[in-house]
C-alpha positions in Angstrom: 75.6 128.8 85.5 74.8 132.1 86.6 76.0 134.3 88.8 73.4 134.5 90.8 73.1 130.7 92.5 74.1 129.5 94.8 74.2 125.8 96.3 74.1 125.0 100.4 76.4 121.5 100.4 76.8 118.7 103.2 80.1 117.1 103.6 81.2 114.5 105.4 84.7 114.9 107.3 87.0 112.0 107.6 86.9 111.7 111.6 83.2 111.3 110.7 81.8 114.7 111.4 79.6 117.1 109.5 80.2 120.7 107.4 77.4 123.1 105.9 78.5 125.5 103.7 77.5 127.8 100.9 79.2 128.5 97.1 78.5 129.6 93.8 81.1 126.4 92.8 80.9 123.2 94.9 83.3 121.7 92.8 86.0 125.1 93.8 84.6 124.7 97.1 86.0 121.6 97.9 88.6 122.1 96.4 89.4 124.5 98.9 89.1 122.8 102.0 91.0 119.5 100.7 94.1 122.2 99.8 93.3 124.2 103.5 92.6 127.1 102.1 88.8 126.1 103.2 86.5 127.1 106.2 88.6 126.7 109.5 86.5 124.0 110.9 87.6 122.5 107.7 91.6 122.6 107.6 93.2 119.0 108.5 89.0 117.2 108.6 89.9 116.0 104.8 89.2 113.9 103.4 86.0 114.6 102.5 83.1 113.0 101.4 80.5 115.5 99.2 76.3 114.4 101.0 74.2 116.3 99.5 73.8 120.1 97.5 70.8 121.8 97.4 69.9 124.8 94.7 70.3 126.1 92.8 69.4 129.8 95.5 69.9 133.9 95.4 72.4 134.0 97.9 70.0 134.9 100.4 68.1 131.6 100.4 71.5 129.5 100.6 72.6 131.7 103.7 69.0 130.6 105.2 69.2 127.1 104.6 72.4 126.7 105.9 71.4 128.3 109.3 68.6 125.8 109.7 71.0 122.6 108.4 73.5 123.9 111.0 70.1 124.1 113.4 68.7 120.5 112.6 70.0 117.6 114.9 73.4 115.5 112.9 70.5 112.7 111.4 68.0 115.1 110.1 70.7 116.9 108.3 70.9 114.8 105.5 67.1 114.2 105.3 66.5 117.8 105.4 68.6 118.8 102.7 67.2 115.7 100.6 63.9 117.9 101.3 64.7 121.3 100.8 66.4 121.0 97.5 66.2 123.0 94.5 66.2 121.6 90.7 65.6 123.6 87.5 
């Protein structure tokens, strides 16, 4: 994994809500969410299920993708992530 490689990830929380975030190491970030050290929104909502990842991307691309995912309807989030994933 290169230093400038970022990933966008889509989580399903235990309460059925979705959370989108970015990270260089998605597995480590999910562990942080599970431990309550992740985003405020995810605290108390675990365990989590990883639904999709997109990347690798530059940090700017990842932030832009994250914003776009957060803007689409819930029903379209997974499809959007799959359409916008890039693999090297």
